[in-house]
C-alpha positions as CSV (number, residue, x, y, z in Angstrom):
1,M,69.6,0.1,14.2
2,S,69.0,-1.4,17.6
3,K,65.5,-1.5,19.1
4,L,66.5,0.9,21.8
5,S,67.9,3.4,19.3
6,K,64.8,3.0,17.2
7,L,62.6,3.6,20.2
8,I,64.5,6.8,21.1
9,N,64.9,8.2,17.6
10,H,61.8,6.9,15.8
11,P,59.1,6.1,18.4
12,V,56.2,6.1,15.9
13,D,58.0,3.6,13.6
14,F,58.9,1.5,16.6
15,V,55.3,1.3,17.8
16,R,54.0,0.7,14.3
17,D,56.5,-2.2,13.7
18,S,55.9,-3.8,17.1
19,R,54.6,-7.3,16.6
20,V,52.1,-7.0,19.5
21,V,50.7,-3.8,18.1
22,R,50.5,-5.3,14.6
23,S,48.6,-8.2,15.9
24,A,46.2,-5.9,17.8
25,I,45.6,-3.9,14.6
26,E,44.8,-7.0,12.6
27,W,42.5,-8.4,15.3
28,T,40.5,-5.2,15.8
29,G,40.6,-3.9,12.3
30,A,42.0,-0.6,13.6
31,T,43.5,1.7,10.9
32,W,44.9,4.7,12.9
33,L,48.4,3.2,13.1
34,K,48.5,1.9,9.5
35,A,50.6,3.7,7.0
36,P,48.3,5.4,4.5
37,K,48.2,3.8,1.1
38,P,49.4,5.9,-1.8
39,T,46.7,6.9,-4.3
40,D,47.3,7.3,-8.0
41,G,45.3,9.9,-9.9
42,P,42.1,11.8,-9.0
43,P,39.6,10.3,-6.5
44,Q,37.2,7.8,-7.9
45,R,33.7,9.1,-8.6
46,P,30.9,7.2,-6.9
47,K,29.2,4.6,-9.1
48,P,25.5,4.1,-9.4
49,P,24.0,0.9,-7.9
50,K,24.1,-2.3,-9.9
51,W,20.3,-2.3,-10.4
52,F,20.4,1.1,-12.3
53,H,19.4,0.7,-16.0
54,A,21.6,3.2,-17.8
55,K,20.0,2.6,-21.2
56,P,16.3,2.6,-22.4
57,G,14.5,-0.7,-22.5
58,S,12.6,-2.0,-25.5
59,E,9.3,-0.4,-24.7
60,L,10.7,3.1,-24.2
61,S,12.9,2.7,-27.3
62,R,9.9,1.9,-29.5
63,A,8.0,4.9,-28.2
64,L,10.9,7.2,-28.8
65,D,11.4,5.9,-32.4
66,A,7.7,6.3,-33.3
67,E,6.0,9.6,-34.2
68,G,3.9,11.6,-31.9
69,P,4.3,12.9,-28.3
70,V,5.9,10.7,-25.6
71,Y,4.9,10.9,-21.9
72,L,7.1,9.2,-19.3
73,F,6.2,7.6,-16.0
74,I,8.2,5.7,-13.4
75,P,6.7,2.2,-12.8
76,W,6.2,1.5,-9.1
77,I,3.3,-0.7,-7.9
78,R,1.8,-2.6,-10.9
79,E,-1.7,-2.9,-9.4
80,H,-2.0,0.7,-8.2
81,G,-0.5,3.7,-10.1
82,D,0.8,1.6,-13.0
83,R,-2.6,0.2,-13.7
84,L,-4.1,3.7,-13.7
85,I,-1.5,5.0,-16.1
86,D,-2.0,1.9,-18.3
87,S,-5.6,3.0,-18.8
88,F,-4.4,6.2,-20.3
89,S,-2.2,4.4,-22.8
90,R,-4.9,3.4,-25.3
91,S,-4.4,6.0,-27.9
92,D,-2.7,6.3,-31.3
93,E,-2.2,10.0,-30.8
94,Y,0.5,9.7,-28.1
95,A,2.6,7.2,-26.3
96,I,3.1,6.6,-22.6
97,A,6.3,4.8,-21.8
98,P,8.1,3.7,-18.6
99,L,11.3,5.4,-17.6
100,D,12.8,2.1,-16.7
101,L,15.5,3.1,-14.2
102,F,14.9,0.0,-12.0
103,P,14.5,-3.7,-12.5
104,S,11.2,-5.4,-11.9
105,F,9.7,-4.8,-8.4
106,D,8.3,-8.3,-8.2
107,A,11.2,-9.5,-6.0
108,P,10.4,-9.1,-2.3
109,G,12.0,-6.0,-0.7
110,R,13.3,-4.5,-3.9
111,R,11.0,-1.5,-3.8
112,R,12.1,-0.8,-0.2
113,S,15.8,-1.2,-1.2
114,V,15.4,1.4,-4.0
115,S,13.6,3.8,-1.6
116,R,16.3,3.5,1.0
117,Y,19.0,4.3,-1.6
118,V,17.2,7.3,-3.0
119,R,16.7,8.7,0.5
120,K,20.4,8.2,1.3
121,R,21.8,9.3,-2.0
122,P,19.6,11.9,-3.6
123,D,22.6,13.4,-5.3
124,M,23.4,10.1,-7.1
125,Y,19.7,9.6,-7.9
126,R,19.6,13.1,-9.6
127,R,22.7,12.2,-11.7
128,M,21.0,8.9,-12.7
129,L,17.9,10.8,-13.8
130,L,19.8,13.4,-15.7
131,H,21.9,10.7,-17.4
132,R,18.7,9.1,-18.7
133,L,16.6,12.1,-19.4
134,T,19.0,14.7,-21.0
135,P,19.6,12.8,-24.2
136,I,15.9,12.3,-24.9
137,R,14.7,15.6,-23.6
138,D,13.6,16.9,-27.1
139,R,11.3,13.8,-27.5
140,I,9.5,14.1,-24.2
141,S,6.2,16.0,-24.0
142,G,5.6,15.4,-20.3
143,A,5.8,13.2,-17.3
144,I,2.8,11.6,-15.6
145,F,2.6,10.9,-11.8
146,T,0.0,9.2,-9.7
147,F,1.8,10.6,-6.6
148,D,4.9,12.8,-6.2
149,W,5.4,12.9,-2.4
150,H,7.6,9.8,-2.3
151,P,11.4,10.6,-2.7
152,V,11.6,8.4,-5.9
153,M,8.9,10.4,-7.6
154,R,9.8,13.8,-6.0
155,G,13.3,13.4,-7.3
156,F,11.9,12.6,-10.8
157,A,9.6,15.7,-10.6
158,N,12.5,18.0,-9.6
159,V,14.7,16.9,-12.5
160,C,11.7,17.3,-14.8
161,E,11.4,20.9,-13.6
162,E,15.2,21.4,-14.2
163,L,14.8,20.1,-17.8
164,E,11.4,22.0,-18.3
165,I,9.5,18.8,-18.8
166,P,5.8,19.4,-18.0
167,R,4.5,17.4,-15.0
168,I,1.0,16.0,-14.8
169,L,-0.5,14.5,-11.5
170,V,-3.5,12.1,-11.5
171,P,-3.7,10.8,-7.9
172,H,-4.5,7.1,-7.6
173,E,-5.6,7.3,-3.9
174,S,-8.6,8.8,-2.3
175,V,-8.4,10.9,0.8
176,F,-7.7,9.0,4.1
177,F,-9.6,8.8,7.3
178,D,-6.9,11.0,8.8
179,K,-6.6,13.9,6.3
180,D,-3.3,15.0,7.8
181,K,-1.7,11.8,6.7
182,Y,-3.0,12.0,3.2
183,Y,-0.4,12.8,0.5
184,R,2.4,13.1,3.0
185,D,5.9,11.7,3.4
186,D,6.6,11.6,7.2
187,I,10.4,11.5,6.7
188,S,11.0,14.3,4.2
189,G,7.9,16.3,5.0
190,A,6.7,16.5,1.4
191,A,3.0,17.1,1.5
192,C,2.1,19.2,-1.5
193,P,2.3,18.3,-5.2
194,T,5.0,19.9,-7.3
195,A,3.2,19.1,-10.6
196,D,2.3,21.8,-13.2
197,V,-1.3,20.5,-13.3
198,V,-3.3,18.3,-11.1
199,F,-6.4,16.3,-12.1
200,C,-8.0,15.5,-8.8
201,W,-11.0,13.3,-7.9
202,G,-13.1,16.0,-6.2
203,D,-13.5,18.6,-3.6
204,L,-11.7,16.7,-0.8
205,Q,-8.4,16.4,-2.7
206,R,-8.7,19.9,-4.1
207,D,-9.3,21.4,-0.6
208,I,-6.3,19.5,0.9
209,F,-3.9,20.6,-1.9
210,E,-5.1,24.2,-1.8
211,S,-4.7,24.3,2.0
212,R,-1.1,23.2,1.6
213,G,-0.3,25.9,-0.9
214,F,-1.0,24.4,-4.4
215,P,-2.3,27.1,-6.8
216,P,-6.1,26.6,-7.3
217,S,-5.8,27.6,-11.0
218,R,-3.8,24.5,-11.7
219,I,-6.3,22.0,-10.2
220,H,-9.0,20.4,-12.3
221,R,-11.7,18.0,-10.9
222,T,-12.2,15.0,-13.1
223,G,-13.7,12.3,-10.9
224,A,-11.8,9.1,-10.1
225,P,-10.3,7.7,-13.4
226,K,-9.1,4.6,-11.6
227,F,-12.7,3.4,-11.5
228,D,-13.3,3.9,-15.2
229,R,-12.3,0.3,-15.9
230,Y,-15.2,-0.9,-13.8
231,H,-17.9,1.0,-15.8
232,E,-19.8,-1.6,-17.7
233,A,-17.0,-4.1,-17.1
234,Q,-17.4,-7.6,-18.4
235,P,-15.9,-10.7,-16.8
236,K,-13.0,-12.4,-18.8
237,L,-14.0,-15.8,-17.5
238,A,-17.3,-17.6,-16.9
239,Y,-17.9,-18.4,-13.2
240,R,-17.4,-22.1,-13.7
241,Q,-14.1,-21.4,-15.6
242,F,-12.9,-19.2,-12.8
243,C,-13.7,-21.8,-10.1
244,R,-12.0,-24.6,-12.1
245,L,-8.8,-22.5,-12.6
246,F,-8.5,-21.6,-8.9
247,G,-9.7,-24.9,-7.3
248,L,-13.1,-23.7,-6.2
249,H,-16.4,-25.5,-6.3
250,P,-18.7,-24.0,-9.0
251,D,-21.9,-25.1,-7.2
252,R,-21.1,-23.4,-3.9
253,E,-21.5,-19.7,-3.2
254,L,-18.3,-17.7,-3.1
255,L,-17.6,-14.9,-0.5
256,L,-14.9,-12.4,-1.2
257,F,-13.0,-10.4,1.4
258,A,-10.7,-7.7,0.1
259,A,-8.0,-7.4,2.8
260,Q,-6.2,-4.1,3.4
261,P,-2.7,-3.3,4.7
262,M,-4.2,-0.9,7.2
263,D,-1.0,1.2,7.0
264,L,-2.9,4.4,7.3
265,Q,-5.1,3.7,10.3
266,L,-4.5,5.4,13.5
267,D,-3.3,2.1,15.1
268,Q,-2.1,-0.3,12.3
269,S,-1.5,-3.2,14.6
270,A,-4.9,-3.0,16.2
271,A,-6.5,-2.6,12.8
272,L,-4.8,-5.7,11.4
273,D,-5.8,-7.7,14.4
274,A,-9.4,-6.6,14.0
275,Q,-9.3,-7.5,10.3
276,A,-7.8,-10.9,11.0
277,R,-10.7,-11.6,13.5
278,A,-13.2,-10.5,10.9
279,I,-11.7,-13.0,8.4
280,E,-11.7,-15.8,11.0
281,D,-15.4,-15.1,11.7
282,L,-16.3,-15.1,8.0
283,L,-14.4,-18.3,7.5
284,A,-16.3,-20.0,10.3
285,F,-19.5,-18.8,8.8
286,A,-18.5,-20.1,5.4
287,E,-17.6,-23.5,6.8
288,Q,-20.9,-23.8,8.7
289,T,-23.0,-22.8,5.8
290,H,-21.0,-24.8,3.1
291,R,-19.9,-21.6,1.3
292,Q,-16.4,-20.7,0.0
293,L,-14.2,-17.8,1.1
294,L,-11.7,-16.0,-1.1
295,V,-9.4,-13.6,0.6
296,R,-7.9,-11.0,-1.8
297,L,-4.6,-9.8,-0.4
298,P,-3.3,-6.2,-1.0
299,P,-1.6,-5.4,-4.3
300,S,1.5,-4.3,-2.4
301,K,2.0,-8.0,-1.5
302,D,2.5,-7.1,2.2
303,D,2.3,-10.1,4.5
304,I,-0.7,-9.0,6.6
305,L,-2.2,-12.2,7.8
306,P,-1.1,-14.0,11.0
307,A,0.5,-17.4,10.4
308,R,-2.3,-19.2,12.2
309,L,-4.9,-17.6,9.9
310,R,-2.9,-18.5,6.8
311,E,-2.7,-22.1,7.9
312,R,-6.4,-22.2,8.6
313,L,-7.3,-20.7,5.3
314,S,-5.0,-23.1,3.4
315,S,-6.4,-26.2,5.2
316,S,-10.1,-25.2,5.0
317,S,-12.2,-27.1,2.5
């Protein structure tokens, strides 16, 4: 067939087979002129992300094999909620074990990556939870939360409700300066617990939860259990041992500054700048008076210090 005949009788094929058009398609990545590829069989089901743990880890397996009630939690920030839950785990009458859906969050950015995925694919996250929870449903006595407004925890709480797993909330954070920002996810709008029972710190938390519609009969005031570990606490190291391990001078006074991420202040940038200036002033005072300064960074591992301040702290003697 001549090119003219092909153009007259089969114009679409002529354009598709044109060398110029083919080159343009390859260069731009356009697909509208490409012939569709045949598909065999039913469409492929979406697969879970590579980081998803489809089977229980050793700690959860041991808890399930032992006798007694088993309570689950999702590990998140080791020094925050995880530490609080760990303080509940010292009992021979029950076991508290991690629902180990994710790998360790020690790697930078991994927690944010998981959060983005769960926000984007709540349907897949629900399937992942059902895959893990359904086979062990008869061994689970409850799920423990230190917050359930975040999509990772809210999704877990919703699936627990589907499977009739009791949900217990023990908040790990106190009320913020701006009460409207407390216990709230700005993206999803979640602002009220979904747990079956809440053990709150005191009247401030109770009043906020009740004002947002949580039933008063399911709230119990217990104080702040996260501070129990500090009651009559004893140091694990002597002062001189501590100084030796961390390169400090045992004969000089030590000043401690507990830095904060300031993520819940009205103006985070201004608050971080003010905090950096306070640390700089304290460092200057320590240098002038031959004292030592130890800056404790947030457990979330956020990079909150300006580079110039980090360099000055590192070089200070």
